[in-house]
C-alpha positions as CSV (number, residue, x, y, z in Angstrom):
1,M,95.5,97.6,117.9
2,S,93.7,100.8,117.2
3,T,94.4,104.1,115.9
4,D,95.0,107.2,117.8
5,P,92.0,109.4,116.8
6,D,94.0,112.1,116.3
7,V,96.2,110.6,113.8
8,V,92.5,109.6,112.2
9,A,91.6,113.5,112.1
10,L,95.1,114.5,110.5
11,A,95.2,112.1,107.9
12,G,91.3,113.0,107.1
13,R,92.4,116.9,107.2
14,V,95.4,116.4,104.7
15,F,92.8,114.4,102.7
16,D,90.9,116.9,102.2
17,L,93.9,119.5,101.4
18,A,94.5,117.7,98.6
19,R,91.1,117.0,97.5
20,S,90.8,120.9,97.7
21,G,94.0,121.9,96.2
22,A,95.9,123.3,99.2
23,T,99.6,123.1,97.8
24,D,100.9,125.0,100.6
25,E,99.5,123.2,103.3
26,V,99.4,119.7,101.6
27,A,103.3,120.6,101.2
28,E,103.9,122.0,104.9
29,Y,102.4,118.2,106.3
30,V,104.5,116.5,103.8
31,S,107.6,118.6,105.1
32,A,106.8,117.8,108.4
33,G,106.4,114.3,108.0
34,V,103.5,112.9,106.8
35,P,103.8,110.6,104.2
36,A,103.9,111.7,100.4
37,N,102.2,108.7,100.0
38,L,99.7,108.9,102.8
39,T,96.8,106.1,101.7
40,N,93.4,106.2,102.6
41,G,90.7,103.5,102.8
42,S,90.3,103.1,99.4
43,G,94.1,103.3,98.4
44,D,93.5,106.7,96.9
45,T,97.1,108.6,97.4
46,L,97.2,112.2,97.9
47,L,98.3,112.6,94.5
48,I,95.4,110.3,93.1
49,L,93.0,112.9,94.8
50,A,94.9,115.8,93.6
51,A,94.9,114.8,90.1
52,Y,91.3,113.7,90.1
53,R,90.2,116.8,91.7
54,D,92.2,118.8,89.1
55,H,95.1,120.7,91.2
56,P,97.7,120.3,89.2
57,A,99.6,122.5,91.2
58,T,99.0,120.4,94.2
59,V,100.3,117.4,91.7
60,V,103.4,118.8,90.8
61,R,104.1,119.7,94.6
62,L,103.7,116.6,95.5
63,L,105.7,115.0,93.0
64,Q,108.6,117.1,94.2
65,L,108.2,115.9,97.6
66,G,108.7,112.2,96.5
67,A,104.9,111.4,95.5
68,D,104.9,107.9,93.8
69,H,103.3,108.3,90.2
70,A,103.3,104.8,90.2
71,R,100.8,103.8,93.1
72,V,97.3,102.3,92.4
73,N,94.2,102.4,94.1
74,D,92.4,99.8,95.4
75,R,90.5,99.9,91.8
76,G,93.9,99.8,90.0
77,Q,93.8,103.4,89.0
78,T,96.7,105.5,88.8
79,A,96.5,109.2,89.4
80,L,97.8,109.8,85.5
81,A,94.0,108.2,84.3
82,A,93.1,110.2,87.1
83,A,94.0,113.5,85.6
84,V,93.6,111.6,81.9
85,F,89.9,111.5,82.9
86,R,89.9,115.1,84.7
87,R,91.3,116.5,80.5
88,S,93.6,117.8,83.0
89,V,97.0,119.1,80.2
90,P,99.3,120.8,83.5
91,S,98.3,117.3,85.3
92,V,99.1,115.0,82.7
93,T,102.1,117.2,81.6
94,A,103.8,117.1,85.1
95,L,103.2,113.2,85.9
96,L,104.5,112.1,82.3
97,D,107.5,114.2,83.1
98,A,108.0,112.6,86.4
99,G,107.9,109.0,84.7
100,A,104.4,107.9,84.7
101,D,103.6,105.0,82.4
102,P,100.2,105.3,80.5
103,D,100.0,102.1,80.1
104,H,100.2,101.5,84.5
105,G,96.8,100.3,86.2
106,S,93.6,99.1,85.0
107,P,92.0,100.7,83.8
108,S,95.7,102.4,82.2
109,A,95.9,106.6,81.7
110,R,95.7,105.1,78.0
111,E,92.6,103.1,78.3
112,T,90.5,105.5,80.1
113,A,91.5,108.0,77.2
114,A,90.1,105.6,74.6
115,F,86.8,104.5,76.5
116,F,85.6,107.7,77.0
117,G,86.9,108.9,73.4
118,L,89.5,111.8,74.7
119,A,91.3,112.3,71.8
120,D,92.9,115.4,73.0
121,M,94.5,113.3,76.0
122,T,95.4,110.2,73.9
123,A,97.7,112.4,71.4
124,L,99.3,113.9,74.4
125,L,100.0,110.5,75.9
126,D,101.4,109.7,72.5
127,R,103.7,112.5,72.3
128,R,105.3,111.0,75.2
129,P,107.7,108.3,75.2
130,G,105.9,106.0,77.3
Protein backbone atom coordinates (compact mmCIF):
# COMPACT_ATOMS: atom_id res chain seq x y z
CA MET A 1 0.00 0.00 0.00
CA SER A 2 1.48 3.34 -1.00
CA THR A 3 0.81 6.61 0.72
CA ASP A 4 -0.46 9.58 -1.24
CA PRO A 5 2.47 12.00 -1.68
CA ASP A 6 0.16 14.94 -0.94
CA VAL A 7 -0.75 13.41 2.41
CA VAL A 8 2.92 12.88 3.23
CA ALA A 9 3.69 16.48 2.28
CA LEU A 10 0.82 17.75 4.42
CA ALA A 11 1.99 15.71 7.41
CA GLY A 12 5.52 17.03 6.96
CA ARG A 13 4.22 20.57 6.88
CA VAL A 14 2.23 20.12 10.09
CA PHE A 15 5.26 18.60 11.85
CA ASP A 16 7.36 21.56 10.71
CA LEU A 17 4.73 23.95 12.06
CA ALA A 18 4.77 22.20 15.45
CA ARG A 19 8.58 22.36 15.51
CA SER A 20 8.55 26.06 14.72
CA GLY A 21 5.81 26.96 17.22
CA ALA A 22 3.27 28.10 14.65
CA THR A 23 0.43 27.61 17.12
CA ASP A 24 -2.42 29.08 15.11
CA GLU A 25 -1.52 27.17 11.97
CA VAL A 26 -1.15 23.86 13.82
CA ALA A 27 -4.52 24.48 15.49
CA GLU A 28 -6.15 25.22 12.12
CA TYR A 29 -4.89 21.95 10.65
CA VAL A 30 -5.98 19.93 13.68
CA SER A 31 -9.37 21.65 13.73
CA ALA A 32 -9.70 20.80 10.01
CA GLY A 33 -9.11 17.10 10.65
CA VAL A 34 -5.40 16.43 11.04
CA PRO A 35 -5.15 14.09 14.05
CA ALA A 36 -3.99 15.84 17.23
CA ASN A 37 -1.87 12.74 17.87
CA LEU A 38 -0.29 12.62 14.42
CA THR A 39 2.94 10.64 14.74
CA ASN A 40 6.03 10.75 12.55
CA GLY A 41 8.35 7.87 11.63
CA SER A 42 10.20 8.20 14.95
CA GLY A 43 7.03 8.08 17.00
CA ASP A 44 7.18 11.79 17.79
CA THR A 45 3.80 13.47 18.11
CA LEU A 46 3.08 17.11 17.39
CA LEU A 47 2.99 17.62 21.16
CA ILE A 48 6.40 16.02 21.72
CA LEU A 49 7.93 18.13 18.95
CA ALA A 50 6.42 21.36 20.28
CA ALA A 51 7.61 20.54 23.81
CA TYR A 52 11.10 19.61 22.65
CA ARG A 53 11.42 22.83 20.65
CA ASP A 54 10.16 24.86 23.66
CA HIS A 55 6.92 26.25 22.25
CA PRO A 56 4.63 26.40 25.30
CA ALA A 57 1.76 28.13 23.48
CA THR A 58 1.70 25.30 20.95
CA VAL A 59 1.86 22.73 23.76
CA VAL A 60 -1.13 24.33 25.49
CA ARG A 61 -3.17 24.55 22.29
CA LEU A 62 -2.46 20.95 21.30
CA LEU A 63 -3.54 19.81 24.76
CA GLN A 64 -6.75 21.82 24.35
CA LEU A 65 -7.30 20.10 21.00
CA GLY A 66 -7.00 16.64 22.54
CA ALA A 67 -3.34 15.73 22.13
CA ASP A 68 -2.43 12.80 24.37
CA HIS A 69 0.31 13.78 26.81
CA ALA A 70 0.94 10.11 27.65
CA ARG A 71 2.14 9.14 24.17
CA VAL A 72 5.75 8.01 23.98
CA ASN A 73 8.02 8.13 20.96
CA ASP A 74 10.12 5.22 19.71
CA ARG A 75 12.76 6.04 22.33
CA GLY A 76 10.21 5.96 25.17
CA GLN A 77 10.22 9.74 25.65
CA THR A 78 7.16 11.83 26.49
CA ALA A 79 6.32 15.47 25.87
CA LEU A 80 6.82 16.09 29.59
CA ALA A 81 10.34 14.66 29.49
CA ALA A 82 11.08 16.85 26.45
CA ALA A 83 9.78 19.95 28.24
CA VAL A 84 11.85 19.11 31.33
CA PHE A 85 14.95 18.67 29.18
CA ARG A 86 14.33 22.14 27.69
CA ARG A 87 13.67 23.54 31.18
CA SER A 88 10.41 25.04 29.95
CA VAL A 89 8.44 25.92 33.07
CA PRO A 90 5.31 26.93 31.08
CA SER A 91 5.26 23.68 29.06
CA VAL A 92 6.00 21.51 32.10
CA THR A 93 3.27 23.27 34.05
CA ALA A 94 0.73 22.89 31.23
CA LEU A 95 1.52 19.20 30.82
CA LEU A 96 1.31 18.54 34.55
CA ASP A 97 -1.97 20.48 34.74
CA ALA A 98 -3.28 18.25 31.94
CA GLY A 99 -2.43 15.17 34.01
CA ALA A 100 0.96 14.13 32.60
CA ASP A 101 2.72 11.64 34.86
CA PRO A 102 6.30 12.63 35.75
CA ASP A 103 7.19 8.94 36.10
CA HIS A 104 5.81 7.79 32.73
CA GLY A 105 8.17 6.97 29.88
CA SER A 106 11.75 5.86 29.74
CA PRO A 107 13.50 7.97 30.60
CA SER A 108 10.68 9.62 32.49
CA ALA A 109 10.54 13.36 33.09
CA ARG A 110 11.74 12.80 36.64
CA GLU A 111 14.64 10.63 35.43
CA THR A 112 15.52 13.24 32.80
CA ALA A 113 15.66 15.98 35.43
CA ALA A 114 17.83 13.84 37.70
CA PHE A 115 20.19 12.74 34.91
CA PHE A 116 20.86 16.30 33.76
CA GLY A 117 20.96 17.73 37.30
CA LEU A 118 17.96 20.00 36.69
CA ALA A 119 17.07 20.76 40.30
CA ASP A 120 14.55 23.41 39.26
CA MET A 121 12.68 20.89 37.13
CA THR A 122 12.81 18.22 39.85
CA ALA A 123 11.34 20.75 42.29
CA LEU A 124 8.57 21.62 39.82
CA LEU A 125 7.75 17.95 39.26
CA ASP A 126 7.79 17.30 43.01
CA ARG A 127 5.39 20.19 43.74
CA ARG A 128 2.79 18.62 41.49
CA PRO A 129 0.80 15.57 42.47
CA GLY A 130 2.00 12.69 40.37
